[in-house]
N, C-alpha and C positions, 0 to 999 in steps of 0.2 A: 717869631720874635718881633712881630709887628711890622715886618717888611712885606712888600709885594714880591711875588714870585713869578718869574717868566721861565717856562719850560721850552727848551729848544727842541726841534724835531728829533724824534727818536722813540724807542721803546724802553720804558722804565719798569724794571721788575722791583716792586716795592717790598721791603721787609716789614714795613708798618704803614699805617694810614698817614696821609697828609692831613694834619689837624689844623684847622683855621679857627683860632680862638680870639682873634682881635677884630674889632669892628672896622668896616670899610676896607678890609684887605682885598687885594686883587690877586687871583691865581689865573694866569694867562698861558695857554699853550700856543706855540707857533708851529705851523705845519701839521696840525692835528696830532700833537704829542700823545702817545699811548701809554696809559698807566695800567700795569698788570696788577691785579688785586693781591694784597698780602694774605697769608693764611687766616681765614676766619674773621677778617676785618674788611671794612670798606676801603676803597681807593682813597676817597676824600670824605672827611668828616668835619662838618661846619658846626661850631658851637652855637650857643644861644646868644648870638651877637647880630647887630644890624649892619646893613650896607655892604655885605660881602659880595664880590663879583667873581664868578668862575666862568671861563670862556675858552673855547678852542681846544677841547680835550676829548679823546676817546678813552672810555673806561672798559677794560677787558676782564671778564671772569677768568678764573684759573681753576685749579684742581677741585673736582667735585667733592672730594673727601674733606676739604677745608673751605667749603663754599662761604662766600661773604654773606652776611645778613642783608647788605645792600651795597651796591657799587658806589653810590653817592648817598650819604645820609646827612640831611640838612636839619639841624636841631637835635640836641642830645635827648630831648624828652618832648612828649606831646604837651601842648598847652602854652608854649612860649608864643606870645602874640606877635612878635616882630614889631616893625615900625613902618607905617605907610609913608612917612616922610623920608625914610632911608631903607627902602626894601632890599632884600637880598635879590640877586639876579644870576641866572644861569643862561648864558648865550652860547649857542653852537656847541653843545656838549652831547656826545653820543655814547651809547653803551652797547656792548656786544657780549652775548653768552653763546659762544660757538668757538670751534677749533677745527683741527683737521679730523679726518674720519677716525683716527686711532687714538685720539685724546679726547676724553670727556671732561667738560668743565661744568660749573654750576654756580648759582647764586640764588638767594631767597627772593630778593627784589632787586630791580635795577636802580630806580630812584625812589627814595623814601623822604618825603618832605614833611617833617614834624612841626616846623615853625610856621607861623603866620606871616603874611605879607612877603611872599617870595614870588618872583616873576620868572617863568620858564619861557625862553625865547628860542625856538628852533631846536628840537631834539628828536633823535630817532633811537628808540630802545628796541633792540633786535635780539631775539633768540634765534640763532642761525637755523634755518630750515634746510640749508645745504652747505657743503664744504667744497673744497677744490676737487675732492674725490667723488662727490655725488650728493644725493639727498640724505637727510637725517631722518631716522625712523625710531619708533618705540620710545618716545618721550625722552630721548637722550638730551644732554645739555639742559638739565632741569633748571627752570626758573619759574617761580609761582606767579609773580606779578611784575609788570614792567614799571608802572607808575603808581605809587601809593601816596596819597595826600591825607595827612592827619591835621594839618594846620588850617586856620581860617584865612580868608582873603587871599588865596593863592590864585594866580592867573597863569594860564598856559597859552602861548601863541605858537602855532605850528608844532603840534604834538603828534608824534607817530610812534605806535607801539605794535610789535608783531610777534605772534607765535608763542606767547607764554602759555604755561600749563595750568593757570588759574584765571581769574579775571585779568584782562590785560591792563585795565585801569581800575583802581579802587579809590574812590573819592569820599573821604570821611569828614572833611572840613566844611565849615559853613561859608556861604557867600563866595564860593569858588566860581571861576569862569574859564572856559576854554574857547579859543578862537581857532578854528580849523583843527580837525582831528582825523587822522588816518590810521586804520588798523587792519591787521590780517589775523584771523584765528589760525591755530596750528593745523598743519596738514597731516601730521604723522600720528594722529590719534584716531581711535575707532569711535563708533556710535556711543559707547558708554561715556565718553568725554562730554558729548553734548547733553546727555541725560543728567550729568552732574550739575548742570545749571550754571556753568561758567559763561561769562559774557565778555563783550568787548569794552564795556564801560559801565561800571557798577557804582552807583551813588548809594552811600550808606542809608539804611532805613530811617535813621533819625535825623538826617541832614535836611 
């Protein structure tokens, strides 16, 4: 409704996405508030608007049978240029595709950035390779890509992506920049995975 939102510490089981459709809105989590993804939808969906800021939140995948297309989806469609004078910004927002040993979760992508002129500042996008009960095997907790960029002029500072089952990063936008990148390929796949050609950081062929 055009207001800023502050989430107190806690775990929030969402029935629908948090949709940010107003320019310059702030969505702030205190104490790393955790958002559990709603069925078949992102935790947070930012529209084609400028100046939105999201900070201090953990995004958690849920039921693999109703996996989210992305845990954070920024921009409703590819091609929105954004505004360099009022960029969108994501500060200290993390994503997790993992659960206990007996519960399998999933998502297609963790962050999908469709808009241009978005700044990512400090994020860790993690497909869990272990649980409280031990290691994860056999490609469970499926997530294809951690960080997918389709917009132009996107900047990432302090980007960490681990253990996804496709390219960890897919960068399809022009004029993108990354300052500090950390990654770990998945441990629970066999040699056929490497033969499939997946990588830690894939820049689109036409970029």
